[in-house]
Gaussian input, Z-matrix of N, CA and C with variables (Angstrom, degrees):
# hf/3-21g

backbone

0 1
 N
 C     1     B1
 C     2     B2     1     A1
 N     3     B3     2     A2     1     D1
 C     4     B4     3     A3     2     D2
 C     5     B5     4     A4     3     D3
 N     6     B6     5     A5     4     D4
 C     7     B7     6     A6     5     D5
 C     8     B8     7     A7     6     D6
 N     9     B9     8     A8     7     D7
 C    10    B10     9     A9     8     D8
 C    11    B11    10    A10     9     D9
 N    12    B12    11    A11    10    D10
 C    13    B13    12    A12    11    D11
 C    14    B14    13    A13    12    D12
 N    15    B15    14    A14    13    D13
 C    16    B16    15    A15    14    D14
 C    17    B17    16    A16    15    D15
 N    18    B18    17    A17    16    D16
 C    19    B19    18    A18    17    D17
 C    20    B20    19    A19    18    D18
 N    21    B21    20    A20    19    D19
 C    22    B22    21    A21    20    D20
 C    23    B23    22    A22    21    D21
 N    24    B24    23    A23    22    D22
 C    25    B25    24    A24    23    D23
 C    26    B26    25    A25    24    D24
 N    27    B27    26    A26    25    D25
 C    28    B28    27    A27    26    D26
 C    29    B29    28    A28    27    D27
 N    30    B30    29    A29    28    D28
 C    31    B31    30    A30    29    D29
 C    32    B32    31    A31    30    D30
 N    33    B33    32    A32    31    D31
 C    34    B34    33    A33    32    D32
 C    35    B35    34    A34    33    D33
 N    36    B36    35    A35    34    D34
 C    37    B37    36    A36    35    D35
 C    38    B38    37    A37    36    D36
 N    39    B39    38    A38    37    D37
 C    40    B40    39    A39    38    D38
 C    41    B41    40    A40    39    D39
 N    42    B42    41    A41    40    D40
 C    43    B43    42    A42    41    D41
 C    44    B44    43    A43    42    D42
 N    45    B45    44    A44    43    D43
 C    46    B46    45    A45    44    D44
 C    47    B47    46    A46    45    D45
 N    48    B48    47    A47    46    D46
 C    49    B49    48    A48    47    D47
 C    50    B50    49    A49    48    D48
 N    51    B51    50    A50    49    D49
 C    52    B52    51    A51    50    D50
 C    53    B53    52    A52    51    D51
 N    54    B54    53    A53    52    D52
 C    55    B55    54    A54    53    D53
 C    56    B56    55    A55    54    D54
 N    57    B57    56    A56    55    D55
 C    58    B58    57    A57    56    D56
 C    59    B59    58    A58    57    D57
 N    60    B60    59    A59    58    D58
 C    61    B61    60    A60    59    D59
 C    62    B62    61    A61    60    D60
 N    63    B63    62    A62    61    D61
 C    64    B64    63    A63    62    D62
 C    65    B65    64    A64    63    D63
 N    66    B66    65    A65    64    D64
 C    67    B67    66    A66    65    D65
 C    68    B68    67    A67    66    D66
 N    69    B69    68    A68    67    D67
 C    70    B70    69    A69    68    D68
 C    71    B71    70    A70    69    D69
 N    72    B72    71    A71    70    D70
 C    73    B73    72    A72    71    D71
 C    74    B74    73    A73    72    D72
 N    75    B75    74    A74    73    D73
 C    76    B76    75    A75    74    D74
 C    77    B77    76    A76    75    D75
 N    78    B78    77    A77    76    D76
 C    79    B79    78    A78    77    D77
 C    80    B80    79    A79    78    D78
 N    81    B81    80    A80    79    D79
 C    82    B82    81    A81    80    D80
 C    83    B83    82    A82    81    D81
 N    84    B84    83    A83    82    D82
 C    85    B85    84    A84    83    D83
 C    86    B86    85    A85    84    D84
 N    87    B87    86    A86    85    D85
 C    88    B88    87    A87    86    D86
 C    89    B89    88    A88    87    D87
 N    90    B90    89    A89    88    D88
 C    91    B91    90    A90    89    D89
 C    92    B92    91    A91    90    D90
 N    93    B93    92    A92    91    D91
 C    94    B94    93    A93    92    D92
 C    95    B95    94    A94    93    D93
 N    96    B96    95    A95    94    D94
 C    97    B97    96    A96    95    D95
 C    98    B98    97    A97    96    D96
 N    99    B99    98    A98    97    D97
 C   100   B100    99    A99    98    D98
 C   101   B101   100   A100    99    D99
 N   102   B102   101   A101   100   D100
 C   103   B103   102   A102   101   D101
 C   104   B104   103   A103   102   D102
 N   105   B105   104   A104   103   D103
 C   106   B106   105   A105   104   D104
 C   107   B107   106   A106   105   D105
 N   108   B108   107   A107   106   D106
 C   109   B109   108   A108   107   D107
 C   110   B110   109   A109   108   D108
 N   111   B111   110   A110   109   D109
 C   112   B112   111   A111   110   D110
 C   113   B113   112   A112   111   D111
 N   114   B114   113   A113   112   D112
 C   115   B115   114   A114   113   D113
 C   116   B116   115   A115   114   D114
 N   117   B117   116   A116   115   D115
 C   118   B118   117   A117   116   D116
 C   119   B119   118   A118   117   D117
 N   120   B120   119   A119   118   D118
 C   121   B121   120   A120   119   D119
 C   122   B122   121   A121   120   D120
 N   123   B123   122   A122   121   D121
 C   124   B124   123   A123   122   D122
 C   125   B125   124   A124   123   D123
 N   126   B126   125   A125   124   D124
 C   127   B127   126   A126   125   D125
 C   128   B128   127   A127   126   D126
 N   129   B129   128   A128   127   D127
 C   130   B130   129   A129   128   D128
 C   131   B131   130   A130   129   D129
 N   132   B132   131   A131   130   D130
 C   133   B133   132   A132   131   D131
 C   134   B134   133   A133   132   D132
 N   135   B135   134   A134   133   D133
 C   136   B136   135   A135   134   D134
 C   137   B137   136   A136   135   D135
 N   138   B138   137   A137   136   D136
 C   139   B139   138   A138   137   D137
 C   140   B140   139   A139   138   D138
 N   141   B141   140   A140   139   D139
 C   142   B142   141   A141   140   D140
 C   143   B143   142   A142   141   D141
 N   144   B144   143   A143   142   D142
 C   145   B145   144   A144   143   D143
 C   146   B146   145   A145   144   D144
 N   147   B147   146   A146   145   D145
 C   148   B148   147   A147   146   D146
 C   149   B149   148   A148   147   D147
 N   150   B150   149   A149   148   D148
 C   151   B151   150   A150   149   D149
 C   152   B152   151   A151   150   D150
 N   153   B153   152   A152   151   D151
 C   154   B154   153   A153   152   D152
 C   155   B155   154   A154   153   D153
 N   156   B156   155   A155   154   D154
 C   157   B157   156   A156   155   D155
 C   158   B158   157   A157   156   D156
 N   159   B159   158   A158   157   D157
 C   160   B160   159   A159   158   D158
 C   161   B161   160   A160   159   D159
 N   162   B162   161   A161   160   D160
 C   163   B163   162   A162   161   D161
 C   164   B164   163   A163   162   D162
 N   165   B165   164   A164   163   D163
 C   166   B166   165   A165   164   D164
 C   167   B167   166   A166   165   D165
 N   168   B168   167   A167   166   D166
 C   169   B169   168   A168   167   D167
 C   170   B170   169   A169   168   D168
 N   171   B171   170   A170   169   D169
 C   172   B172   171   A171   170   D170
 C   173   B173   172   A172   171   D171
 N   174   B174   173   A173   172   D172
 C   175   B175   174   A174   173   D173
 C   176   B176   175   A175   174   D174
 N   177   B177   176   A176   175   D175
 C   178   B178   177   A177   176   D176
 C   179   B179   178   A178   177   D177
 N   180   B180   179   A179   178   D178
 C   181   B181   180   A180   179   D179
 C   182   B182   181   A181   180   D180
 N   183   B183   182   A182   181   D181
 C   184   B184   183   A183   182   D182
 C   185   B185   184   A184   183   D183
 N   186   B186   185   A185   184   D184
 C   187   B187   186   A186   185   D185
 C   188   B188   187   A187   186   D186
 N   189   B189   188   A188   187   D187
 C   190   B190   189   A189   188   D188
 C   191   B191   190   A190   189   D189
 N   192   B192   191   A191   190   D190
 C   193   B193   192   A192   191   D191
 C   194   B194   193   A193   192   D192
 N   195   B195   194   A194   193   D193
 C   196   B196   195   A195   194   D194
 C   197   B197   196   A196   195   D195
 N   198   B198   197   A197   196   D196
 C   199   B199   198   A198   197   D197
 C   200   B200   199   A199   198   D198
 N   201   B201   200   A200   199   D199
 C   202   B202   201   A201   200   D200
 C   203   B203   202   A202   201   D201
 N   204   B204   203   A203   202   D202
 C   205   B205   204   A204   203   D203
 C   206   B206   205   A205   204   D204
 N   207   B207   206   A206   205   D205
 C   208   B208   207   A207   206   D206
 C   209   B209   208   A208   207   D207
 N   210   B210   209   A209   208   D208
 C   211   B211   210   A210   209   D209
 C   212   B212   211   A211   210   D210
 N   213   B213   212   A212   211   D211
 C   214   B214   213   A213   212   D212
 C   215   B215   214   A214   213   D213
 N   216   B216   215   A215   214   D214
 C   217   B217   216   A216   215   D215
 C   218   B218   217   A217   216   D216
 N   219   B219   218   A218   217   D217
 C   220   B220   219   A219   218   D218
 C   221   B221   220   A220   219   D219
 N   222   B222   221   A221   220   D220
 C   223   B223   222   A222   221   D221
 C   224   B224   223   A223   222   D222
 N   225   B225   224   A224   223   D223
 C   226   B226   225   A225   224   D224
 C   227   B227   226   A226   225   D225
 N   228   B228   227   A227   226   D226
 C   229   B229   228   A228   227   D227
 C   230   B230   229   A229   228   D228
 N   231   B231   230   A230   229   D229
 C   232   B232   231   A231   230   D230
 C   233   B233   232   A232   231   D231
 N   234   B234   233   A233   232   D232
 C   235   B235   234   A234   233   D233
 C   236   B236   235   A235   234   D234
 N   237   B237   236   A236   235   D235
 C   238   B238   237   A237   236   D236
 C   239   B239   238   A238   237   D237
 N   240   B240   239   A239   238   D238
 C   241   B241   240   A240   239   D239
 C   242   B242   241   A241   240   D240
 N   243   B243   242   A242   241   D241
 C   244   B244   243   A243   242   D242
 C   245   B245   244   A244   243   D243
 N   246   B246   245   A245   244   D244
 C   247   B247   246   A246   245   D245
 C   248   B248   247   A247   246   D246
 N   249   B249   248   A248   247   D247
 C   250   B250   249   A249   248   D248
 C   251   B251   250   A250   249   D249
 N   252   B252   251   A251   250   D250
 C   253   B253   252   A252   251   D251
 C   254   B254   253   A253   252   D252
 N   255   B255   254   A254   253   D253
 C   256   B256   255   A255   254   D254
 C   257   B257   256   A256   255   D255
 N   258   B258   257   A257   256   D256
 C   259   B259   258   A258   257   D257
 C   260   B260   259   A259   258   D258
 N   261   B261   260   A260   259   D259
 C   262   B262   261   A261   260   D260
 C   263   B263   262   A262   261   D261
 N   264   B264   263   A263   262   D262
 C   265   B265   264   A264   263   D263
 C   266   B266   265   A265   264   D264
 N   267   B267   266   A266   265   D265
 C   268   B268   267   A267   266   D266
 C   269   B269   268   A268   267   D267
 N   270   B270   269   A269   268   D268
 C   271   B271   270   A270   269   D269
 C   272   B272   271   A271   270   D270
 N   273   B273   272   A272   271   D271
 C   274   B274   273   A273   272   D272
 C   275   B275   274   A274   273   D273
 N   276   B276   275   A275   274   D274
 C   277   B277   276   A276   275   D275
 C   278   B278   277   A277   276   D276
 N   279   B279   278   A278   277   D277
 C   280   B280   279   A279   278   D278
 C   281   B281   280   A280   279   D279
 N   282   B282   281   A281   280   D280
 C   283   B283   282   A282   281   D281
 C   284   B284   283   A283   282   D282
 N   285   B285   284   A284   283   D283
 C   286   B286   285   A285   284   D284
 C   287   B287   286   A286   285   D285
 N   288   B288   287   A287   286   D286
 C   289   B289   288   A288   287   D287
 C   290   B290   289   A289   288   D288
 N   291   B291   290   A290   289   D289
 C   292   B292   291   A291   290   D290
 C   293   B293   292   A292   291   D291
 N   294   B294   293   A293   292   D292
 C   295   B295   294   A294   293   D293
 C   296   B296   295   A295   294   D294
 N   297   B297   296   A296   295   D295
 C   298   B298   297   A297   296   D296
 C   299   B299   298   A298   297   D297
 N   300   B300   299   A299   298   D298
 C   301   B301   300   A300   299   D299
 C   302   B302   301   A301   300   D300
 N   303   B303   302   A302   301   D301
 C   304   B304   303   A303   302   D302
 C   305   B305   304   A304   303   D303
 N   306   B306   305   A305   304   D304
 C   307   B307   306   A306   305   D305
 C   308   B308   307   A307   306   D306
 N   309   B309   308   A308   307   D307
 C   310   B310   309   A309   308   D308
 C   311   B311   310   A310   309   D309
 N   312   B312   311   A311   310   D310
 C   313   B313   312   A312   311   D311
 C   314   B314   313   A313   312   D312
 N   315   B315   314   A314   313   D313
 C   316   B316   315   A315   314   D314
 C   317   B317   316   A316   315   D315
 N   318   B318   317   A317   316   D316
 C   319   B319   318   A318   317   D317
 C   320   B320   319   A319   318   D318
 N   321   B321   320   A320   319   D319
 C   322   B322   321   A321   320   D320
 C   323   B323   322   A322   321   D321
 N   324   B324   323   A323   322   D322
 C   325   B325   324   A324   323   D323
 C   326   B326   325   A325   324   D324
 N   327   B327   326   A326   325   D325
 C   328   B328   327   A327   326   D326
 C   329   B329   328   A328   327   D327
 N   330   B330   329   A329   328   D328
 C   331   B331   330   A330   329   D329
 C   332   B332   331   A331   330   D330
 N   333   B333   332   A332   331   D331
 C   334   B334   333   A333   332   D332
 C   335   B335   334   A334   333   D333

   B1=1.4518
   B2=1.5257
   B3=1.3111
   B4=1.4603
   B5=1.5187
   B6=1.3275
   B7=1.4558
   B8=1.5155
   B9=1.3183
   B10=1.4594
   B11=1.5156
   B12=1.3288
   B13=1.4649
   B14=1.5232
   B15=1.3124
   B16=1.4551
   B17=1.5211
   B18=1.3358
   B19=1.4623
   B20=1.5176
   B21=1.3259
   B22=1.4607
   B23=1.5206
   B24=1.3329
   B25=1.4522
   B26=1.5108
   B27=1.3213
   B28=1.4573
   B29=1.5284
   B30=1.3084
   B31=1.4608
   B32=1.5300
   B33=1.3443
   B34=1.4653
   B35=1.5251
   B36=1.3303
   B37=1.4588
   B38=1.5192
   B39=1.3303
   B40=1.4576
   B41=1.5165
   B42=1.3186
   B43=1.4517
   B44=1.5200
   B45=1.3184
   B46=1.4586
   B47=1.5203
   B48=1.3173
   B49=1.4628
   B50=1.5212
   B51=1.3225
   B52=1.4603
   B53=1.5247
   B54=1.3370
   B55=1.4696
   B56=1.5275
   B57=1.3376
   B58=1.4651
   B59=1.5187
   B60=1.3254
   B61=1.4626
   B62=1.5228
   B63=1.3342
   B64=1.4594
   B65=1.5221
   B66=1.3337
   B67=1.4624
   B68=1.5228
   B69=1.3246
   B70=1.4661
   B71=1.5211
   B72=1.3191
   B73=1.4645
   B74=1.5217
   B75=1.3317
   B76=1.4628
   B77=1.5205
   B78=1.3143
   B79=1.4569
   B80=1.5202
   B81=1.3250
   B82=1.4560
   B83=1.5223
   B84=1.3513
   B85=1.4602
   B86=1.5291
   B87=1.3082
   B88=1.4669
   B89=1.5204
   B90=1.3180
   B91=1.4584
   B92=1.5194
   B93=1.3339
   B94=1.4678
   B95=1.5235
   B96=1.3300
   B97=1.4585
   B98=1.5164
   B99=1.3114
   B100=1.4633
   B101=1.5162
   B102=1.3380
   B103=1.4627
   B104=1.5187
   B105=1.3192
   B106=1.4574
   B107=1.5191
   B108=1.3217
   B109=1.4660
   B110=1.5197
   B111=1.3212
   B112=1.4606
   B113=1.5183
   B114=1.3314
   B115=1.4628
   B116=1.5220
   B117=1.3243
   B118=1.4663
   B119=1.5192
   B120=1.3334
   B121=1.4646
   B122=1.5145
   B123=1.3328
   B124=1.4568
   B125=1.5283
   B126=1.3272
   B127=1.4661
   B128=1.5273
   B129=1.3221
   B130=1.4661
   B131=1.5283
   B132=1.3184
   B133=1.4589
   B134=1.5166
   B135=1.3363
   B136=1.4566
   B137=1.5242
   B138=1.3102
   B139=1.4489
   B140=1.5093
   B141=1.3295
   B142=1.4645
   B143=1.5250
   B144=1.3078
   B145=1.4630
   B146=1.5225
   B147=1.3019
   B148=1.4583
   B149=1.5188
   B150=1.3068
   B151=1.4556
   B152=1.5171
   B153=1.3277
   B154=1.4559
   B155=1.5210
   B156=1.3318
   B157=1.4691
   B158=1.5216
   B159=1.3232
   B160=1.4578
   B161=1.5192
   B162=1.3449
   B163=1.4582
   B164=1.5166
   B165=1.3321
   B166=1.4548
   B167=1.5222
   B168=1.3117
   B169=1.4555
   B170=1.5236
   B171=1.3218
   B172=1.4628
   B173=1.5180
   B174=1.3233
   B175=1.4654
   B176=1.5189
   B177=1.3257
   B178=1.4662
   B179=1.5165
   B180=1.3407
   B181=1.4557
   B182=1.5186
   B183=1.3346
   B184=1.4601
   B185=1.5220
   B186=1.3332
   B187=1.4622
   B188=1.5174
   B189=1.3127
   B190=1.4661
   B191=1.5163
   B192=1.3057
   B193=1.4625
   B194=1.5233
   B195=1.3094
   B196=1.4562
   B197=1.5210
   B198=1.3363
   B199=1.4604
   B200=1.5178
   B201=1.3328
   B202=1.4640
   B203=1.5195
   B204=1.3048
   B205=1.4506
   B206=1.5233
   B207=1.3174
   B208=1.4618
   B209=1.5216
   B210=1.3316
   B211=1.4560
   B212=1.5188
   B213=1.3404
   B214=1.4673
   B215=1.5213
   B216=1.3287
   B217=1.4598
   B218=1.5139
   B219=1.3216
   B220=1.4566
   B221=1.5184
   B222=1.3231
   B223=1.4573
   B224=1.5122
   B225=1.3342
   B226=1.4554
   B227=1.5174
   B228=1.3237
   B229=1.4650
   B230=1.5151
   B231=1.3281
   B232=1.4556
   B233=1.5102
   B234=1.3302
   B235=1.4558
   B236=1.5250
   B237=1.3213
   B238=1.4625
   B239=1.5157
   B240=1.3332
   B241=1.4665
   B242=1.5240
   B243=1.3149
   B244=1.4617
   B245=1.5260
   B246=1.3339
   B247=1.4561
   B248=1.5152
   B249=1.3125
   B250=1.4564
   B251=1.5184
   B252=1.3099
   B253=1.4566
   B254=1.5119
   B255=1.3395
   B256=1.4520
   B257=1.5215
   B258=1.3075
   B259=1.4564
   B260=1.5214
   B261=1.3327
   B262=1.4587
   B263=1.5102
   B264=1.3032
   B265=1.4575
   B266=1.5119
   B267=1.3207
   B268=1.4504
   B269=1.5159
   B270=1.3306
   B271=1.4499
   B272=1.5192
   B273=1.3095
   B274=1.4521
   B275=1.5226
   B276=1.3327
   B277=1.4511
   B278=1.5159
   B279=1.3076
   B280=1.4539
   B281=1.5138
   B282=1.3245
   B283=1.4493
   B284=1.5219
   B285=1.3124
   B286=1.4582
   B287=1.5270
   B288=1.3204
   B289=1.4509
   B290=1.5112
   B291=1.3420
   B292=1.4606
   B293=1.5137
   B294=1.3234
   B295=1.4502
   B296=1.5198
   B297=1.3127
   B298=1.4576
   B299=1.5155
   B300=1.3059
   B301=1.4571
   B302=1.5201
   B303=1.3422
   B304=1.4631
   B305=1.5243
   B306=1.3151
   B307=1.4550
   B308=1.5154
   B309=1.3262
   B310=1.4589
   B311=1.5148
   B312=1.3241
   B313=1.4533
   B314=1.5186
   B315=1.3268
   B316=1.4559
   B317=1.5178
   B318=1.3323
   B319=1.4598
   B320=1.5226
   B321=1.3144
   B322=1.4602
   B323=1.5207
   B324=1.3215
   B325=1.4616
   B326=1.5271
   B327=1.3467
   B328=1.4576
   B329=1.5303
   B330=1.3381
   B331=1.4603
   B332=1.5161
   B333=1.3305
   B334=1.4599
   B335=1.4979
   A1=108.18
   A2=116.23
   A3=121.63
   A4=108.94
   A5=115.10
   A6=120.07
   A7=109.24
   A8=116.72
   A9=123.05
   A10=107.05
   A11=117.38
   A12=120.40
   A13=108.33
   A14=115.99
   A15=120.68
   A16=111.83
   A17=117.08
   A18=120.01
   A19=109.22
   A20=115.61
   A21=122.22
   A22=106.16
   A23=117.94
   A24=120.08
   A25=112.34
   A26=115.59
   A27=122.00
   A28=113.42
   A29=118.28
   A30=121.45
   A31=110.65
   A32=118.10
   A33=120.52
   A34=113.93
   A35=118.21
   A36=120.40
   A37=109.79
   A38=115.47
   A39=121.22
   A40=108.86
   A41=116.48
   A42=122.45
   A43=108.69
   A44=116.47
   A45=122.08
   A46=106.48
   A47=116.81
   A48=120.90
   A49=111.28
   A50=115.57
   A51=120.37
   A52=110.98
   A53=117.81
   A54=120.42
   A55=110.52
   A56=116.94
   A57=120.60
   A58=110.29
   A59=117.70
   A60=121.04
   A61=111.74
   A62=116.90
   A63=120.60
   A64=111.83
   A65=117.78
   A66=120.70
   A67=112.38
   A68=117.64
   A69=121.00
   A70=110.54
   A71=115.52
   A72=122.27
   A73=109.41
   A74=116.84
   A75=121.75
   A76=108.35
   A77=116.86
   A78=121.61
   A79=107.45
   A80=117.13
   A81=121.32
   A82=112.52
   A83=117.85
   A84=120.31
   A85=112.40
   A86=118.85
   A87=120.69
   A88=108.46
   A89=117.96
   A90=121.18
   A91=108.35
   A92=118.80
   A93=120.24
   A94=110.48
   A95=116.17
   A96=120.67
   A97=110.21
   A98=114.98
   A99=122.23
   A100=104.88
   A101=117.30
   A102=121.43
   A103=109.35
   A104=116.07
   A105=122.08
   A106=107.91
   A107=117.85
   A108=122.17
   A109=106.93
   A110=116.38
   A111=122.16
   A112=106.98
   A113=116.62
   A114=120.81
   A115=109.99
   A116=115.10
   A117=121.70
   A118=108.49
   A119=115.73
   A120=120.31
   A121=109.32
   A122=115.76
   A123=120.21
   A124=108.87
   A125=117.16
   A126=121.10
   A127=112.22
   A128=117.99
   A129=122.04
   A130=112.61
   A131=117.23
   A132=120.75
   A133=114.95
   A134=117.67
   A135=121.41
   A136=110.19
   A137=116.35
   A138=119.40
   A139=111.72
   A140=116.60
   A141=120.86
   A142=111.96
   A143=115.09
   A144=121.87
   A145=107.76
   A146=116.33
   A147=121.31
   A148=108.35
   A149=116.06
   A150=120.84
   A151=109.45
   A152=115.53
   A153=122.62
   A154=106.88
   A155=116.87
   A156=121.25
   A157=108.47
   A158=116.08
   A159=122.18
   A160=105.76
   A161=117.20
   A162=122.12
   A163=110.47
   A164=115.72
   A165=122.19
   A166=109.35
   A167=116.94
   A168=122.51
   A169=108.54
   A170=117.48
   A171=121.98
   A172=111.34
   A173=118.47
   A174=121.00
   A175=113.18
   A176=117.88
   A177=119.52
   A178=112.82
   A179=118.34
   A180=120.77
   A181=109.97
   A182=117.65
   A183=119.80
   A184=110.14
   A185=116.62
   A186=119.97
   A187=111.72
   A188=117.80
   A189=121.32
   A190=107.16
   A191=117.37
   A192=119.74
   A193=110.97
   A194=116.82
   A195=120.97
   A196=112.38
   A197=118.33
   A198=119.85
   A199=113.09
   A200=117.96
   A201=120.47
   A202=109.08
   A203=116.37
   A204=121.71
   A205=110.21
   A206=117.28
   A207=121.36
   A208=113.80
   A209=118.85
   A210=119.93
   A211=109.99
   A212=117.74
   A213=120.27
   A214=111.42
   A215=115.22
   A216=122.22
   A217=108.09
   A218=117.16
   A219=121.84
   A220=109.46
   A221=116.68
   A222=122.29
   A223=107.68
   A224=117.26
   A225=121.42
   A226=109.53
   A227=115.81
   A228=121.44
   A229=108.35
   A230=116.37
   A231=120.80
   A232=109.10
   A233=117.08
   A234=121.44
   A235=108.26
   A236=116.93
   A237=123.24
   A238=108.11
   A239=117.24
   A240=122.71
   A241=111.50
   A242=116.29
   A243=124.00
   A244=113.56
   A245=118.82
   A246=120.73
   A247=108.88
   A248=116.08
   A249=121.22
   A250=108.40
   A251=116.33
   A252=120.24
   A253=108.58
   A254=116.52
   A255=120.46
   A256=108.42
   A257=118.23
   A258=121.87
   A259=109.67
   A260=117.59
   A261=119.61
   A262=109.97
   A263=115.78
   A264=122.66
   A265=105.55
   A266=115.79
   A267=121.52
   A268=108.31
   A269=117.55
   A270=121.07
   A271=112.59
   A272=117.80
   A273=120.09
   A274=111.65
   A275=115.69
   A276=120.25
   A277=108.94
   A278=116.21
   A279=120.66
   A280=109.39
   A281=115.61
   A282=120.01
   A283=108.98
   A284=116.07
   A285=121.60
   A286=110.94
   A287=117.01
   A288=121.61
   A289=115.41
   A290=119.26
   A291=120.21
   A292=112.00
   A293=117.30
   A294=121.51
   A295=109.54
   A296=115.01
   A297=119.29
   A298=109.39
   A299=116.58
   A300=120.86
   A301=110.02
   A302=117.97
   A303=119.82
   A304=111.59
   A305=115.91
   A306=121.97
   A307=107.83
   A308=116.52
   A309=120.39
   A310=107.65
   A311=115.62
   A312=120.49
   A313=109.21
   A314=115.89
   A315=121.67
   A316=109.86
   A317=116.18
   A318=120.90
   A319=109.09
   A320=115.85
   A321=119.22
   A322=108.93
   A323=116.63
   A324=121.76
   A325=112.54
   A326=117.81
   A327=119.68
   A328=112.58
   A329=119.30
   A330=122.24
   A331=111.87
   A332=118.72
   A333=121.81
   A334=112.89
   D1=136.92
   D2=179.24
   D3=-138.41
   D4=155.13
   D5=176.35
   D6=-80.84
   D7=145.48
   D8=176.71
   D9=-108.29
   D10=127.01
   D11=179.22
   D12=-75.31
   D13=121.81
   D14=178.80
   D15=-106.99
   D16=-12.53
   D17=178.83
   D18=-161.34
   D19=141.64
   D20=173.10
   D21=-149.76
   D22=117.94
   D23=-179.02
   D24=174.22
   D25=-170.54
   D26=-175.48
   D27=-86.48
   D28=-23.71
   D29=-176.96
   D30=-66.90
   D31=140.55
   D32=-179.37
   D33=-83.36
   D34=20.86
   D35=178.22
   D36=-144.55
   D37=159.52
   D38=179.42
   D39=-151.77
   D40=158.81
   D41=177.49
   D42=-121.58
   D43=126.72
   D44=175.55
   D45=-100.01
   D46=114.80
   D47=-175.00
   D48=-76.32
   D49=161.37
   D50=178.22
   D51=-66.67
   D52=-27.89
   D53=176.96
   D54=-64.37
   D55=-40.08
   D56=177.07
   D57=-66.67
   D58=-41.67
   D59=178.65
   D60=-64.89
   D61=-34.01
   D62=-179.46
   D63=-66.42
   D64=-26.60
   D65=179.43
   D66=-93.84
   D67=1.79
   D68=-177.98
   D69=-70.29
   D70=151.69
   D71=178.78
   D72=-90.09
   D73=130.93
   D74=174.75
   D75=-109.85
   D76=119.85
   D77=175.90
   D78=-87.12
   D79=109.91
   D80=-176.14
   D81=-94.12
   D82=6.75
   D83=-177.41
   D84=-71.81
   D85=-31.52
   D86=177.78
   D87=-123.30
   D88=-121.00
   D89=177.35
   D90=-87.23
   D91=113.85
   D92=179.12
   D93=-61.43
   D94=133.58
   D95=-178.03
   D96=-158.32
   D97=152.80
   D98=168.68
   D99=-103.01
   D100=129.73
   D101=-176.27
   D102=-111.01
   D103=123.68
   D104=175.27
   D105=-104.21
   D106=133.01
   D107=175.67
   D108=-112.59
   D109=117.37
   D110=-178.91
   D111=-108.03
   D112=119.95
   D113=-175.95
   D114=-131.74
   D115=155.30
   D116=177.46
   D117=-138.27
   D118=152.80
   D119=177.87
   D120=-134.71
   D121=145.52
   D122=173.50
   D123=-92.41
   D124=-169.00
   D125=-177.24
   D126=-61.57
   D127=-28.24
   D128=-178.39
   D129=-88.92
   D130=-1.85
   D131=178.60
   D132=91.82
   D133=6.74
   D134=-179.79
   D135=-105.50
   D136=151.50
   D137=176.19
   D138=173.06
   D139=168.04
   D140=-177.98
   D141=-78.26
   D142=158.74
   D143=174.59
   D144=-142.22
   D145=150.02
   D146=177.00
   D147=-141.74
   D148=153.94
   D149=177.36
   D150=-117.10
   D151=140.46
   D152=177.89
   D153=-117.85
   D154=120.88
   D155=176.62
   D156=-96.38
   D157=121.99
   D158=176.89
   D159=-99.91
   D160=93.18
   D161=-176.38
   D162=-67.15
   D163=141.69
   D164=-179.24
   D165=-106.92
   D166=150.39
   D167=177.53
   D168=-71.48
   D169=119.23
   D170=-175.08
   D171=-62.77
   D172=-37.50
   D173=-176.10
   D174=-69.33
   D175=-24.64
   D176=-177.16
   D177=-122.44
   D178=16.73
   D179=-178.58
   D180=-78.32
   D181=120.23
   D182=176.38
   D183=-76.96
   D184=172.94
   D185=-179.93
   D186=-69.56
   D187=-18.00
   D188=172.82
   D189=-137.66
   D190=172.45
   D191=-179.20
   D192=-101.52
   D193=26.52
   D194=-177.53
   D195=-66.14
   D196=-18.42
   D197=-178.16
   D198=-84.06
   D199=5.67
   D200=176.82
   D201=-64.71
   D202=141.94
   D203=178.73
   D204=-54.37
   D205=153.20
   D206=-174.96
   D207=-72.13
   D208=-4.22
   D209=178.33
   D210=-72.63
   D211=134.14
   D212=-179.45
   D213=-74.36
   D214=163.93
   D215=176.06
   D216=-96.76
   D217=130.90
   D218=179.78
   D219=-105.96
   D220=128.72
   D221=178.85
   D222=-122.28
   D223=128.01
   D224=179.96
   D225=-127.10
   D226=147.70
   D227=175.98
   D228=-141.60
   D229=157.28
   D230=175.95
   D231=-115.52
   D232=153.23
   D233=-179.27
   D234=-121.25
   D235=100.82
   D236=177.45
   D237=-121.29
   D238=116.67
   D239=179.78
   D240=53.63
   D241=47.18
   D242=177.08
   D243=65.08
   D244=18.90
   D245=177.08
   D246=-113.45
   D247=140.28
   D248=-179.94
   D249=-117.73
   D250=134.64
   D251=176.06
   D252=-130.18
   D253=153.78
   D254=178.33
   D255=-74.69
   D256=122.55
   D257=179.34
   D258=-92.12
   D259=-47.72
   D260=-177.44
   D261=-153.71
   D262=146.63
   D263=171.83
   D264=-133.76
   D265=97.13
   D266=-175.03
   D267=-94.43
   D268=112.43
   D269=-177.85
   D270=-92.79
   D271=-1.21
   D272=177.19
   D273=68.32
   D274=-163.11
   D275=179.74
   D276=-92.58
   D277=134.51
   D278=-178.76
   D279=-107.03
   D280=152.64
   D281=177.53
   D282=-67.58
   D283=148.79
   D284=-177.20
   D285=-56.58
   D286=121.09
   D287=176.45
   D288=77.40
   D289=6.79
   D290=-176.52
   D291=-78.77
   D292=-60.57
   D293=-174.94
   D294=-142.91
   D295=157.73
   D296=176.23
   D297=-95.40
   D298=159.72
   D299=178.76
   D300=-86.86
   D301=160.37
   D302=-179.72
   D303=-61.54
   D304=143.26
   D305=179.32
   D306=-129.40
   D307=126.26
   D308=176.14
   D309=-89.83
   D310=122.75
   D311=-179.21
   D312=-98.37
   D313=126.20
   D314=-179.61
   D315=-101.80
   D316=141.65
   D317=176.70
   D318=-81.29
   D319=139.46
   D320=175.81
   D321=-79.67
   D322=167.23
   D323=-177.09
   D324=-58.75
   D325=-35.83
   D326=-178.18
   D327=-75.44
   D328=-13.93
   D329=176.91
   D330=-88.65
   D331=-13.51
   D332=-178.08
   D333=-79.13

């Protein structure tokens, strides 16, 4: 499995088209997910990176993600003092029962 570059440039936003998502690899051996890697670099080539796992519903996950709605995914980031943070991940409208939306799981105090 390898990451596919969908954008490289100065703008703090990018669009991942449904055609790119349709060719993405889904590993069905554990928890099916689409993984986005968002990275930034400064003039010296260094910078932060983060990964976003878009977990898929196991009961309705097809062998490919070609059934994703034709609306593209928009990813935006801001650059303040060489730091990049995720501003928005708009997944658009999904077909009924196709995929679940990203969920951020927080640790409770007793897990820390």
